[in-house]
C-alpha positions in Angstrom: -149.3 35.4 -176.5 -149.6 35.1 -180.6 -146.1 36.3 -182.8 -147.3 39.3 -184.2 -148.5 40.5 -180.5 -144.8 39.7 -179.3 -143.2 41.5 -182.5 -145.3 45.0 -181.7 -144.5 44.4 -178.2 -140.5 44.1 -179.0 -140.8 46.4 -181.5 -142.3 49.0 -179.0 -140.0 48.1 -176.0 -136.8 48.3 -178.5 -138.0 52.0 -180.0 -138.7 53.2 -176.3 -135.2 51.6 -175.5 -133.0 53.7 -178.2 -134.9 57.0 -177.7 -133.8 56.6 -174.0 -130.5 55.6 -175.0 -130.1 58.9 -177.4 -131.3 60.9 -174.9 -129.4 59.6 -171.7 -126.1 59.5 -174.6 -127.1 63.2 -175.1 -127.0 64.1 -171.8 -124.2 62.2 -170.8 -121.9 64.5 -173.3 -123.6 67.1 -172.2 -122.0 66.6 -168.7 -119.0 65.5 -169.5 -118.2 68.4 -172.1 -118.2 70.5 -169.4 -115.2 69.6 -167.2 -114.7 72.4 -164.5 -111.9 71.0 -162.5 -111.5 72.9 -159.1 -108.1 74.1 -158.4 -106.8 73.0 -155.5 -106.5 75.2 -152.5 -103.0 76.5 -151.7 -103.6 74.7 -147.9 -106.0 71.5 -146.8 -107.8 71.9 -143.9 -107.2 67.9 -143.4 -104.7 64.8 -145.1 -105.4 61.9 -145.4 -104.3 58.5 -147.8 -108.0 57.6 -148.8 -111.5 59.6 -149.0 -114.4 57.6 -149.4 -117.7 58.9 -150.2 -120.6 57.3 -149.0 -121.0 54.7 -146.2 -123.5 51.8 -147.9 -122.2 48.9 -148.8 -120.0 50.0 -151.1 -118.4 52.7 -149.5 -117.9 50.9 -146.4 -116.4 47.8 -147.8 -113.9 50.2 -149.6 -112.7 51.3 -146.5 -112.1 48.1 -145.2 -110.3 46.6 -148.1 -108.0 49.8 -148.2 -107.4 50.5 -144.5 -106.3 46.2 -144.6 -104.2 47.7 -147.4 -102.1 50.2 -145.4 -104.1 53.0 -146.1 -104.8 55.9 -143.3 -109.1 56.1 -144.5 -112.0 58.6 -143.7 -115.4 57.7 -144.7 -118.0 60.7 -145.3 -121.6 60.1 -145.0 -124.0 63.0 -146.3 -127.2 61.4 -143.7 -126.9 61.2 -140.3 -126.8 57.1 -139.8 -125.7 54.2 -142.3 -129.5 53.0 -142.0 -130.9 55.2 -144.7 -128.4 53.8 -147.5 -129.7 51.6 -150.6 -127.9 48.6 -148.7 -129.9 48.8 -145.3 -133.1 49.8 -146.9 -132.7 47.0 -149.9 -134.4 43.5 -149.8 -131.3 41.9 -148.4 -131.1 39.7 -151.6 -127.2 39.0 -152.5 -126.5 36.5 -155.8 -123.1 34.7 -155.5 -122.6 31.7 -157.7 -120.4 28.5 -156.3 -120.8 29.5 -152.4 -120.0 26.8 -149.7 -124.1 27.2 -148.7 -124.8 26.5 -152.1 -122.4 23.3 -152.2 -124.0 21.9 -148.8 -127.3 22.2 -150.9 -126.6 20.5 -153.5 -126.8 23.0 -155.6 -124.7 23.0 -159.0 -123.5 26.3 -159.7 -120.7 28.6 -161.0 -119.2 31.9 -162.3 -119.9 31.4 -165.6 -123.5 30.0 -165.1 -124.0 33.0 -163.1 -122.2 35.7 -165.9 -124.2 33.9 -169.0 -127.6 34.7 -166.7 -126.6 38.2 -166.0 -126.0 39.2 -169.4 -129.1 37.8 -171.0 -130.7 39.3 -168.5 -129.2 42.8 -169.2 -130.3 42.2 -172.8 -126.4 41.9 -173.4 -126.0 45.6 -172.7 -124.0 44.8 -169.8 -120.2 46.1 -169.8 -118.4 42.6 -170.4 -115.4 43.5 -167.9 -118.1 44.9 -165.2 -120.2 41.9 -165.4 -117.1 39.2 -165.2 -116.3 41.2 -162.1 -119.1 40.8 -160.4 -119.9 37.4 -161.5 -116.5 35.9 -160.6 -115.9 38.1 -157.6 -119.4 38.1 -155.7 -118.6 34.4 -154.0 -115.7 35.6 -152.1 -117.2 38.5 -151.1 -119.9 36.7 -149.9 -118.2 34.6 -147.9 -115.9 37.3 -146.4 -119.3 38.7 -145.2 -120.4 35.1 -144.0 -116.7 34.6 -142.3 -117.2 37.4 -140.2 -120.4 37.4 -138.8 -123.2 37.6 -141.2 -126.5 36.4 -139.2 -128.8 33.9 -141.1 -130.2 33.8 -144.5 -132.4 31.6 -146.5 -131.8 30.7 -150.2 -135.0 32.4 -152.8 -135.6 31.6 -156.2 -135.9 34.2 -158.6 -136.7 35.2 -162.2 -133.6 35.7 -164.7 -131.1 33.1 -162.3 -131.0 29.6 -164.1 -130.4 28.4 -160.4 -130.9 29.1 -156.8 -128.1 31.6 -156.4 -129.9 34.7 -154.0 -129.1 34.6 -150.3 -131.6 36.4 -148.8 -131.5 37.9 -145.4 -134.1 36.4 -142.8 -135.0 40.0 -141.8 -135.8 40.6 -145.5 -133.8 43.8 -145.5 -129.6 44.9 -146.3 -129.1 45.6 -142.5 -127.7 42.2 -141.4 -125.1 43.1 -144.5 -124.5 46.6 -143.2 -123.6 45.8 -140.0 -121.7 43.0 -141.1 -119.1 45.5 -142.7 -119.7 48.6 -140.6 -118.6 46.3 -137.4 -115.3 45.5 -139.3 -114.9 49.5 -140.2 -115.2 50.0 -136.3 -113.0 47.3 -135.4 -110.5 49.1 -138.0 -111.3 52.5 -135.9 -111.9 53.9 -139.6 -113.9 57.5 -138.6 -116.8 57.7 -140.3 -118.1 61.3 -140.5 -122.2 61.6 -140.5 -123.7 64.9 -141.6 -120.8 65.6 -144.1 -121.9 66.4 -147.7 -119.3 66.4 -150.5 -119.7 69.4 -152.6 -116.7 69.6 -155.0 -113.7 67.0 -156.3 -109.9 69.1 -156.3 -108.5 68.3 -159.6 -104.4 69.2 -160.3 -103.8 70.7 -163.8 -102.5 67.3 -165.0 -106.2 65.8 -164.5 -105.2 64.1 -161.0 -108.2 63.7 -158.2 -105.8 65.6 -155.3 -109.0 65.9 -152.5 -112.6 67.0 -151.7 -114.2 70.3 -150.4 -116.9 69.1 -147.8 -119.7 70.6 -145.3 -120.5 70.0 -142.5 -122.9 71.9 -139.9 -122.6 74.8 -142.5 -118.8 74.7 -142.1 -116.3 74.3 -145.4 -113.5 71.9 -145.1 -110.8 71.1 -148.3 -109.6 67.7 -147.3 -106.4 66.1 -149.1 -106.2 62.6 -150.0 -102.6 61.4 -150.9 -103.8 58.2 -152.5 -107.7 58.5 -154.3 -110.7 59.1 -153.6 -113.5 56.6 -153.7 -117.2 57.8 -154.7 -119.8 55.4 -153.4 -122.7 57.8 -152.8 -125.4 56.0 -154.5 -127.4 57.0 -157.5 -130.1 59.1 -158.3 -133.7 57.5 -157.9 -134.8 60.1 -154.9 -134.1 63.2 -157.2 -137.5 63.2 -159.3 -136.6 65.9 -161.3 -133.4 64.1 -162.3 -134.7 60.7 -162.4 -137.6 61.8 -165.0 -135.6 63.2 -167.4 -132.7 60.6 -166.9 -135.0 57.8 -167.3 -138.1 59.0 -169.7 -139.8 55.8 -169.8 -140.6 55.7 -166.3 -141.0 59.6 -166.2 -143.9 60.8 -163.8 -144.7 57.5 -162.5 -144.8 55.2 -159.7 -143.2 55.2 -156.5 -139.3 56.1 -156.2 -137.9 54.1 -153.0 -134.7 53.6 -151.0 -131.8 55.9 -150.0 -133.2 60.0 -149.1 -129.5 61.0 -150.2 -130.1 59.1 -153.3 -130.1 62.5 -155.3 -127.1 62.1 -158.3 -124.8 64.2 -156.4 -121.7 62.2 -157.0 -122.8 61.1 -160.4 -122.9 64.7 -161.3 -120.1 66.0 -159.5 -117.7 63.4 -160.9 -119.0 64.7 -164.5 -118.6 68.0 -163.8 -115.4 68.5 -162.3 -113.1 65.4 -163.3 -114.7 64.4 -166.7 -116.1 61.1 -165.8 -117.9 59.6 -168.5 -121.9 58.7 -167.5 -123.0 55.6 -168.9 -126.5 53.5 -169.2 -128.2 56.7 -167.2 -131.7 55.7 -169.1 -131.8 51.9 -167.3 -133.7 51.8 -164.0 -134.2 48.7 -161.5 -137.7 49.5 -161.8 -140.3 46.8 -160.6 -144.4 46.7 -161.1 -145.0 46.4 -157.3 -145.5 49.8 -155.9 -148.4 51.0 -153.6 -148.6 54.4 -154.5 -150.5 55.2 -151.0 -149.0 58.6 -151.7 -147.5 60.6 -154.3 -144.7 58.5 -155.7 -144.3 56.7 -152.5 -145.7 53.7 -150.7 -144.9 50.1 -149.7 -144.0 47.6 -152.1 -146.1 43.8 -152.9 -143.7 41.1 -153.8 -146.2 39.5 -156.3 -143.9 36.9 -157.1 -144.2 34.9 -154.0 -148.2 34.9 -154.9 -147.6 34.3 -158.7 -146.0 30.6 -158.9 -148.8 29.6 -156.3 -151.8 29.9 -158.5 -152.4 33.6 -158.8 -152.5 36.3 -161.9 -152.1 39.8 -162.9 -154.6 41.4 -164.6 -155.3 45.1 -165.9 -158.4 47.6 -165.3 -160.0 45.8 -168.0 -159.7 42.4 -166.0 -157.7 41.1 -168.5 -154.2 39.3 -168.4 -151.8 40.9 -169.9 -148.6 39.0 -169.7 -146.7 35.7 -168.3 -146.7 36.3 -165.0 -143.8 34.8 -163.9 -141.3 36.7 -166.2 -138.3 39.0 -164.6 -140.0 41.5 -162.7 -138.5 44.4 -164.5 -139.2 42.7 -167.8 -142.7 42.5 -167.0 -143.0 46.6 -166.1 -142.4 46.9 -169.7 -145.3 45.5 -170.1 -146.9 47.3 -167.5 -146.0 50.0 -169.3 -148.1 49.8 -172.2 -151.4 49.0 -169.7 -154.5 51.9 -168.9 -153.2 53.8 -166.4 -150.0 52.0 -165.7 -151.7 49.7 -162.7 -152.4 46.2 -162.3 -154.0 44.0 -159.9 -152.9 40.9 -158.1 -155.5 38.1 -157.7 -155.3 35.4 -155.2 -157.4 33.3 -153.3 -157.6 32.7 -149.9 -155.3 29.6 -150.4 -152.6 31.0 -151.5 -152.9 34.7 -149.6 -152.7 32.5 -146.4 -149.9 30.2 -147.3 -147.6 33.3 -148.7 -148.3 35.3 -145.2 -147.6 32.5 -143.4 -144.3 31.3 -145.0 -143.2 34.7 -145.4 -141.8 37.1 -142.2 -144.3 39.8 -140.9 -143.0 42.8 -143.7 -141.8 40.2 -145.9 -144.4 40.2 -148.5 -146.0 43.6 -148.5 -142.8 45.8 -147.2 -142.8 48.0 -145.0 -146.2 47.1 -143.5 -147.4 45.2 -140.4 -150.8 42.5 -140.1 -152.6 45.7 -138.6 -152.3 47.8 -141.6 -152.7 45.3 -144.0 -156.2 44.6 -142.1 -156.9 48.6 -141.7 -156.2 48.7 -145.7 -158.1 45.8 -146.8 -160.9 47.6 -144.8 -160.0 51.1 -146.8 -160.5 49.4 -150.1 -158.1 51.5 -151.8 -155.1 49.8 -152.3 -156.0 46.3 -150.8 -158.8 44.7 -151.3 -161.0 41.5 -150.3 -164.3 39.8 -151.1 -166.7 36.5 -151.1 -166.5 35.9 -155.1 -164.5 37.4 -157.7 -167.7 39.1 -159.1 -167.9 41.2 -155.4 -164.3 41.4 -156.0 -164.4 42.8 -159.6 -166.6 45.7 -157.9 -164.6 46.6 -155.3 -161.5 47.2 -157.9 -164.3 49.3 -160.1 -163.7 47.2 -162.9 -166.0 45.0 -165.3 -167.3 41.9 -163.2 -168.1 39.7 -166.3 -164.7 40.4 -167.7 -162.8 39.2 -164.7 -164.7 36.2 -164.2 -164.2 35.0 -167.3 -160.1 35.6 -167.1 -160.6 33.7 -164.3 -162.4 30.8 -165.5 -159.9 30.7 -168.6 -157.1 30.9 -166.5 -158.4 27.5 -164.4 -159.0 26.3 -167.5 -155.3 26.4 -168.5 -154.4 24.8 -165.2 -157.1 22.0 -165.7 -155.5 21.3 -168.9 -151.6 22.3 -167.6 -150.9 24.5 -170.2 -151.4 28.5 -170.9 -152.6 28.9 -173.9 -152.5 33.2 -174.1 -149.1 33.4 -172.0 -147.0 30.2 -172.1 -146.5 29.8 -168.1 -144.6 27.1 -166.9 -147.0 24.2 -166.6 -145.0 24.3 -162.5 -146.9 27.3 -162.1 -150.4 26.2 -163.2 -150.8 23.9 -159.9 -153.4 25.4 -158.5 -156.9 27.1 -159.5 -158.4 30.4 -158.6 -161.2 29.0 -156.3 -162.4 29.2 -152.7 -163.2 32.7 -151.6 -162.6 34.9 -149.9 -160.3 36.4 -152.4 -157.6 38.8 -152.5 -156.7 42.1 -154.8 -153.6 44.2 -154.4 -153.3 47.0 -157.1 -150.3 48.0 -157.8 -148.4 50.5 -160.3 -144.5 50.8 -160.7 -141.9 51.2 -158.1 -138.1 51.8 -159.0 -135.8 50.6 -156.3 -132.4 51.9 -157.8 -131.1 53.2 -160.9 -128.5 51.8 -163.0 -126.9 54.7 -164.9 -124.1 56.5 -163.8 -120.2 57.0 -164.0 -118.4 54.2 -166.4 -115.4 52.3 -164.6 -112.7 49.9 -165.7 -112.1 46.4 -164.0 -110.1 48.3 -160.9 -113.3 50.6 -160.6 -111.4 53.5 -161.9 -113.1 56.3 -163.2 -112.8 56.5 -167.1 -113.3 59.6 -168.8 -115.2 59.3 -172.2 -111.7 58.2 -173.9 -111.5 55.0 -171.8 -108.9 56.6 -170.1 -108.6 56.2 -166.0 -108.8 59.6 -164.2 -105.7 59.4 -161.6 -106.6 59.1 -158.2 -110.4 58.7 -158.5 -112.5 55.2 -157.9 -116.3 54.7 -158.1 -118.1 52.1 -156.4 -121.7 50.7 -156.2 -124.6 52.6 -157.6 -122.6 55.5 -158.3 -121.0 53.7 -161.6 -123.2 52.4 -164.9 -123.5 49.5 -167.1 -122.8 46.7 -164.9 -126.8 45.7 -165.1 -127.1 46.1 -168.8 -130.6 47.0 -169.8 -132.4 45.5 -167.2 -131.9 44.6 -163.3 -132.1 41.0 -162.2 -133.0 40.6 -158.2 -129.8 40.3 -156.0 -127.3 42.1 -158.5 -127.2 45.4 -156.8 -126.5 44.2 -153.1 -123.5 42.1 -155.3 -122.0 44.7 -157.2 -122.5 46.9 -154.2 -120.2 44.9 -152.2 -117.7 43.3 -154.8 -117.4 46.9 -156.7 -116.4 48.7 -153.2 -114.0 45.5 -152.3 -112.2 46.6 -155.5 -111.8 49.8 -155.5 -111.2 50.5 -152.0 -108.1 47.7 -152.8 -107.0 49.8 -155.4 -107.5 53.1 -154.4 -104.9 52.4 -151.2 -102.3 51.8 -154.6 -102.8 55.2 -155.4 
């Protein structure tokens, strides 16, 4: 890519981010300025030490840590199961630096390397104290999970990380992680009340959070927290109206995936009832890998399994438009400028077969099955197969000569070991696109998490617009904002969920 084009894209991206930031701050200010604290009831229906709102990885870890610190804990979960939470439906990738498993593999890593990678990937817009909290402590949290029965995992390279520190569940989801901590919740006899929606925080005249109003089976109940409330109820990715308003860069486009309970309720509740400060609302973990088989919904294709082996991404004109090996969330910014905001993975039979042989069923296109994939290849709506590049282009509905020229040019770069257009590393230029049949996956955006939420300090205490902690109130996981900066890096959402839950629970028990 020439320098002028780089500058143009960088400028557009900057202006887009600046505009979104202004909008996010305006929305945050609107919520913060209307702190309508609910007066505590004269009589409480129930009392406990610590109330945890949310039963995902962050909430369950908070419950365990608070219990271990001597607190009586109750967990309130809106949905009827833990297996709809963000942790459960995630890809199961946990980033940690300096683990025993890394050392056994001879991988030289440190929390400082992790920190520098994290800041660079986040555009240096991460809140430093939270970035340190994650990168310094996710290793001990991960080892705790391993020591408490976390099943087997594998290492997976991921763009943005300078070393191999992604620990991926062999099931390609987060259920192993969730089951591990949930087993510890059960072991401690910590009650988890499903189908219980928290609708309000009660705050006394001095500004201390005293408890919550919750609704179960249509009945309201007021529960007092002698020590603290921890809100770990997720982000807002599944509320399309809120997402489109708060994340203007991806408003109205792409799939919205993850926990169906992630509708921003906890974020709004903290801001409205307790005066907590929202931050980084405009940023999301949006990947360019969604198959929108129904409106704003569908599976995802981990295209980055293919590209290092000799595959490319092209737009509707059949042209490459980016270095395909950059961080997926950064690649989304480039995709946002392409016609119809769609692109296509182009892979040879050799690469296609190799990827599907290497990864478990459902790990490449997820969720899916071999039968579903074959059915979609036959249907030709999102997956395409053809014996020649020209025939493939016709099925895709794009210019055949243009795609043939693109493939021919890429193959010449492989031959020379030098990508003259986009600067792909020579290590990803080892195989030409040749030997049919050829395969294509049509993709758009898929947002897997939101990165904006409530501002917390390094104790995971919620803070107000003046940086003052709000007594009796903590937050963890996707309910918080600012740790990731302006760009998501793989494996850090789960690492943050469990690590922030660890500290939120430990500190909440202190009151």
